[in-house]
ROMIZA-45439 format. One record per residue (C-alpha): residue number from 1; x, y negated, z negated. Coordinates in steps of 0.5 Angstrom, whole numbers, padded with zeros to 4 digits. Example, Ala and Ser with C-alpha at 12.3 -4.5 7.8 and 13.67 -1.06 7.14 Angstrom:
pt pos=1, east=0025, north=0009, up=-0016
pt pos=2, east=0027, north=0002, up=-0014
END
This chain:
pt pos=1, east=0060, north=-0259, up=-0151
pt pos=2, east=0063, north=-0263, up=-0157
pt pos=3, east=0066, north=-0258, up=-0161
pt pos=4, east=0063, north=-0257, up=-0168
pt pos=5, east=0068, north=-0253, up=-0171
pt pos=6, east=0075, north=-0254, up=-0172
pt pos=7, east=0080, north=-0248, up=-0172
pt pos=8, east=0087, north=-0246, up=-0174
pt pos=9, east=0090, north=-0240, up=-0172
pt pos=10, east=0095, north=-0236, up=-0177
pt pos=11, east=0099, north=-0231, up=-0174
pt pos=12, east=0107, north=-0229, up=-0173
pt pos=13, east=0106, north=-0227, up=-0166
pt pos=14, east=0106, north=-0231, up=-0161
pt pos=15, east=0103, north=-0227, up=-0156
pt pos=16, east=0097, north=-0225, up=-0161
pt pos=17, east=0096, north=-0233, up=-0162
pt pos=18, east=0095, north=-0233, up=-0154
pt pos=19, east=0091, north=-0228, up=-0154
pt pos=20, east=0086, north=-0231, up=-0159
pt pos=21, east=0086, north=-0237, up=-0156
pt pos=22, east=0084, north=-0234, up=-0149
pt pos=23, east=0078, north=-0231, up=-0153
pt pos=24, east=0076, north=-0237, up=-0156
pt pos=25, east=0076, north=-0241, up=-0149
pt pos=26, east=0069, north=-0239, up=-0147
pt pos=27, east=0067, north=-0242, up=-0154
pt pos=28, east=0067, north=-0250, up=-0153
pt pos=29, east=0064, north=-0250, up=-0160
pt pos=30, east=0070, north=-0248, up=-0163
pt pos=31, east=0076, north=-0253, up=-0162
pt pos=32, east=0083, north=-0250, up=-0164
pt pos=33, east=0087, north=-0256, up=-0168
pt pos=34, east=0094, north=-0252, up=-0169
pt pos=35, east=0097, north=-0246, up=-0170
pt pos=36, east=0102, north=-0243, up=-0176
pt pos=37, east=0106, north=-0237, up=-0176
pt pos=38, east=0107, north=-0236, up=-0184
pt pos=39, east=0103, north=-0238, up=-0190
pt pos=40, east=0107, north=-0244, up=-0192
pt pos=41, east=0106, north=-0247, up=-0185
pt pos=42, east=0099, north=-0245, up=-0185
pt pos=43, east=0098, north=-0249, up=-0192
pt pos=44, east=0101, north=-0255, up=-0190
pt pos=45, east=0097, north=-0255, up=-0183
pt pos=46, east=0091, north=-0254, up=-0188
pt pos=47, east=0092, north=-0260, up=-0192
pt pos=48, east=0093, north=-0264, up=-0186
pt pos=49, east=0088, north=-0262, up=-0181
pt pos=50, east=0082, north=-0259, up=-0186
pt pos=51, east=0080, north=-0254, up=-0181
pt pos=52, east=0073, north=-0251, up=-0182
pt pos=53, east=0075, north=-0244, up=-0180
pt pos=54, east=0082, north=-0241, up=-0180
pt pos=55, east=0083, north=-0234, up=-0176
pt pos=56, east=0088, north=-0231, up=-0181
pt pos=57, east=0093, north=-0225, up=-0180
pt pos=58, east=0094, north=-0220, up=-0186
pt pos=59, east=0101, north=-0219, up=-0185
pt pos=60, east=0105, north=-0225, up=-0185
pt pos=61, east=0113, north=-0226, up=-0186
pt pos=62, east=0115, north=-0226, up=-0193
pt pos=63, east=0107, north=-0225, up=-0195
pt pos=64, east=0100, north=-0224, up=-0193
pt pos=65, east=0094, north=-0228, up=-0191
pt pos=66, east=0091, north=-0227, up=-0197
pt pos=67, east=0096, north=-0231, up=-0201
pt pos=68, east=0094, north=-0237, up=-0197
pt pos=69, east=0086, north=-0237, up=-0199
pt pos=70, east=0087, north=-0239, up=-0207
pt pos=71, east=0092, north=-0245, up=-0204
pt pos=72, east=0086, north=-0248, up=-0201
pt pos=73, east=0081, north=-0253, up=-0204
pt pos=74, east=0076, north=-0253, up=-0201
pt pos=75, east=0076, north=-0246, up=-0197
pt pos=76, east=0074, north=-0246, up=-0190
pt pos=77, east=0071, north=-0240, up=-0187
pt pos=78, east=0076, north=-0234, up=-0186
pt pos=79, east=0076, north=-0230, up=-0180
pt pos=80, east=0081, north=-0224, up=-0181
pt pos=81, east=0085, north=-0222, up=-0175
pt pos=82, east=0089, north=-0216, up=-0176
pt pos=83, east=0091, north=-0209, up=-0173
pt pos=84, east=0090, north=-0206, up=-0179
pt pos=85, east=0084, north=-0203, up=-0182
pt pos=86, east=0086, north=-0202, up=-0189
pt pos=87, east=0084, north=-0209, up=-0192
pt pos=88, east=0077, north=-0210, up=-0190
pt pos=89, east=0075, north=-0208, up=-0197
pt pos=90, east=0079, north=-0214, up=-0200
pt pos=91, east=0077, north=-0219, up=-0194
pt pos=92, east=0070, north=-0217, up=-0197
pt pos=93, east=0072, north=-0219, up=-0204
pt pos=94, east=0074, north=-0226, up=-0202
pt pos=95, east=0068, north=-0227, up=-0198
pt pos=96, east=0071, north=-0227, up=-0191
pt pos=97, east=0066, north=-0228, up=-0186
pt pos=98, east=0069, north=-0223, up=-0181
pt pos=99, east=0074, north=-0218, up=-0180
pt pos=100, east=0077, north=-0217, up=-0173
pt pos=101, east=0081, north=-0211, up=-0171
pt pos=102, east=0086, north=-0212, up=-0165
pt pos=103, east=0085, north=-0212, up=-0160
pt pos=104, east=0078, north=-0214, up=-0160
pt pos=105, east=0073, north=-0215, up=-0154
pt pos=106, east=0070, north=-0222, up=-0151
pt pos=107, east=0064, north=-0219, up=-0154
pt pos=108, east=0066, north=-0218, up=-0161
pt pos=109, east=0069, north=-0225, up=-0161
pt pos=110, east=0062, north=-0228, up=-0159
pt pos=111, east=0059, north=-0224, up=-0165
pt pos=112, east=0064, north=-0228, up=-0169
pt pos=113, east=0062, north=-0234, up=-0166
pt pos=114, east=0055, north=-0233, up=-0167
pt pos=115, east=0056, north=-0232, up=-0175
pt pos=116, east=0061, north=-0238, up=-0175
pt pos=117, east=0055, north=-0242, up=-0172
pt pos=118, east=0049, north=-0239, up=-0176
pt pos=119, east=0046, north=-0237, up=-0170
pt pos=120, east=0046, north=-0230, up=-0172
pt pos=121, east=0043, north=-0226, up=-0179
pt pos=122, east=0047, north=-0228, up=-0185
pt pos=123, east=0052, north=-0223, up=-0184
pt pos=124, east=0059, north=-0222, up=-0188
pt pos=125, east=0064, north=-0217, up=-0187
pt pos=126, east=0061, north=-0210, up=-0189
pt pos=127, east=0063, north=-0206, up=-0195
pt pos=128, east=0066, north=-0200, up=-0192
pt pos=129, east=0063, north=-0195, up=-0197
pt pos=130, east=0066, north=-0189, up=-0194
pt pos=131, east=0073, north=-0191, up=-0196
pt pos=132, east=0072, north=-0194, up=-0203
pt pos=133, east=0074, north=-0188, up=-0208
pt pos=134, east=0075, north=-0189, up=-0215
pt pos=135, east=0083, north=-0189, up=-0214
pt pos=136, east=0082, north=-0195, up=-0209
pt pos=137, east=0084, north=-0202, up=-0211
pt pos=138, east=0081, north=-0208, up=-0209
pt pos=139, east=0082, north=-0216, up=-0209
pt pos=140, east=0078, north=-0220, up=-0213
pt pos=141, east=0078, north=-0228, up=-0214
pt pos=142, east=0078, north=-0231, up=-0221
pt pos=143, east=0078, north=-0238, up=-0220
pt pos=144, east=0083, north=-0241, up=-0215
pt pos=145, east=0087, north=-0234, up=-0216
pt pos=146, east=0087, north=-0227, up=-0213
pt pos=147, east=0087, north=-0221, up=-0217
pt pos=148, east=0088, north=-0214, up=-0215
pt pos=149, east=0084, north=-0209, up=-0219
pt pos=150, east=0085, north=-0201, up=-0219
pt pos=151, east=0078, north=-0198, up=-0219
pt pos=152, east=0079, north=-0193, up=-0224
pt pos=153, east=0082, north=-0198, up=-0229
pt pos=154, east=0075, north=-0202, up=-0229
pt pos=155, east=0071, north=-0200, up=-0236
pt pos=156, east=0066, north=-0205, up=-0236
pt pos=157, east=0063, north=-0210, up=-0231
pt pos=158, east=0058, north=-0215, up=-0235
pt pos=159, east=0054, north=-0220, up=-0232
pt pos=160, east=0055, north=-0228, up=-0233
pt pos=161, east=0051, north=-0231, up=-0227
pt pos=162, east=0053, north=-0233, up=-0222
pt pos=163, east=0059, north=-0229, up=-0224
pt pos=164, east=0061, north=-0223, up=-0227
pt pos=165, east=0066, north=-0221, up=-0233
pt pos=166, east=0071, north=-0215, up=-0231
pt pos=167, east=0074, north=-0211, up=-0237
pt pos=168, east=0080, north=-0207, up=-0236
pt pos=169, east=0082, north=-0207, up=-0243
pt pos=170, east=0081, north=-0209, up=-0250
pt pos=171, east=0084, north=-0216, up=-0248
pt pos=172, east=0080, north=-0222, up=-0245
pt pos=173, east=0076, north=-0220, up=-0239
pt pos=174, east=0077, north=-0223, up=-0232
pt pos=175, east=0072, north=-0228, up=-0230
pt pos=176, east=0071, north=-0226, up=-0223
pt pos=177, east=0067, north=-0230, up=-0218
pt pos=178, east=0062, north=-0225, up=-0215
pt pos=179, east=0055, north=-0223, up=-0217
pt pos=180, east=0053, north=-0216, up=-0220
pt pos=181, east=0050, north=-0214, up=-0213
pt pos=182, east=0056, north=-0215, up=-0209
pt pos=183, east=0059, north=-0210, up=-0214
pt pos=184, east=0054, north=-0205, up=-0213
pt pos=185, east=0055, north=-0206, up=-0205
pt pos=186, east=0062, north=-0204, up=-0206
pt pos=187, east=0063, north=-0199, up=-0212
pt pos=188, east=0063, north=-0192, up=-0211
pt pos=189, east=0056, north=-0189, up=-0214
pt pos=190, east=0061, north=-0184, up=-0218
pt pos=191, east=0063, north=-0186, up=-0223
pt pos=192, east=0060, north=-0193, up=-0223
pt pos=193, east=0053, north=-0194, up=-0225
pt pos=194, east=0049, north=-0200, up=-0226
pt pos=195, east=0045, north=-0199, up=-0233
pt pos=196, east=0041, north=-0205, up=-0233
pt pos=197, east=0041, north=-0213, up=-0231
pt pos=198, east=0047, north=-0214, up=-0235
pt pos=199, east=0052, north=-0208, up=-0235
pt pos=200, east=0055, north=-0203, up=-0230
pt pos=201, east=0060, north=-0198, up=-0233
pt pos=202, east=0065, north=-0193, up=-0231
pt pos=203, east=0062, north=-0187, up=-0233
pt pos=204, east=0069, north=-0184, up=-0234
pt pos=205, east=0070, north=-0189, up=-0240
pt pos=206, east=0064, north=-0187, up=-0244
pt pos=207, east=0066, north=-0183, up=-0250
pt pos=208, east=0059, north=-0184, up=-0254
pt pos=209, east=0052, north=-0186, up=-0254
pt pos=210, east=0049, north=-0187, up=-0261
pt pos=211, east=0041, north=-0189, up=-0262
pt pos=212, east=0040, north=-0193, up=-0268
pt pos=213, east=0033, north=-0194, up=-0266
pt pos=214, east=0029, north=-0193, up=-0259
pt pos=215, east=0031, north=-0200, up=-0257
pt pos=216, east=0038, north=-0201, up=-0260
pt pos=217, east=0043, north=-0196, up=-0258
pt pos=218, east=0051, north=-0197, up=-0258
pt pos=219, east=0056, north=-0194, up=-0253
pt pos=220, east=0063, north=-0193, up=-0254
pt pos=221, east=0068, north=-0194, up=-0249
pt pos=222, east=0075, north=-0192, up=-0248
pt pos=223, east=0079, north=-0198, up=-0248
pt pos=224, east=0074, north=-0203, up=-0252
pt pos=225, east=0074, north=-0204, up=-0259
pt pos=226, east=0067, north=-0206, up=-0260
pt pos=227, east=0061, north=-0202, up=-0258
pt pos=228, east=0056, north=-0204, up=-0252
pt pos=229, east=0049, north=-0206, up=-0254
pt pos=230, east=0044, north=-0202, up=-0250
pt pos=231, east=0037, north=-0203, up=-0249
pt pos=232, east=0032, north=-0197, up=-0249
pt pos=233, east=0032, north=-0196, up=-0241
pt pos=234, east=0039, north=-0197, up=-0240
pt pos=235, east=0041, north=-0192, up=-0245
pt pos=236, east=0036, north=-0187, up=-0242
pt pos=237, east=0039, north=-0188, up=-0235
pt pos=238, east=0046, north=-0187, up=-0239
pt pos=239, east=0044, north=-0181, up=-0243
pt pos=240, east=0042, north=-0177, up=-0236
pt pos=241, east=0048, north=-0179, up=-0233
pt pos=242, east=0052, north=-0176, up=-0239
pt pos=243, east=0048, north=-0170, up=-0240
pt pos=244, east=0050, north=-0169, up=-0232
pt pos=245, east=0057, north=-0170, up=-0233
pt pos=246, east=0058, north=-0166, up=-0240
pt pos=247, east=0052, north=-0162, up=-0241
pt pos=248, east=0047, north=-0162, up=-0247
pt pos=249, east=0049, north=-0168, up=-0252
pt pos=250, east=0046, north=-0170, up=-0259
pt pos=251, east=0042, north=-0176, up=-0259
END
């Protein structure tokens, strides 16, 4: 069978690269073009070989696999292969196709190959809801760069389709290449709430809600100079959350 996907293996351990090659042998649709042991080597090979898929370790000498991704244009399919489970949420943020934990079985590799070839449902790394807490941090993509954000510092997420703007201070927000739905898939339900199609707020950052008319409401947020304009339905949803948090409040 003629290979349909050209692959690169990036891992600093020779045994790990050999193990991955062994797991790929039953899948002739994937052809391994080369191997690299560092971000620098991987970048050079990607520029030369233009792989369709990169099997990428997280922890590498003098860096980590996440640092490779913003160097690539276009970005190939990324499959993280690591012994550490603590970066799965970050992998989801950079749109990795899969996250394999070493040592993985032949059956698990077959599932990944099916995803790469589009033979299964369109599934990417599942957001680990149980592990994401308000004190956690995540990695997001802003254009060609990666940015780590502490969830507790996020004030407001604003829709800017197909992307979002994330406010962490009164400074210019970060334009993140991620839609609102993806945020709702990974954010903890407390203290984050989607008020309407345009806004997700950190309830812990809300300092006031003022109704000028039934359909014109102003929300003041700690860390932002300008109040947020909110419609009737969003204000009603926010008011209920604030009452649950603080008790009775003035309209």
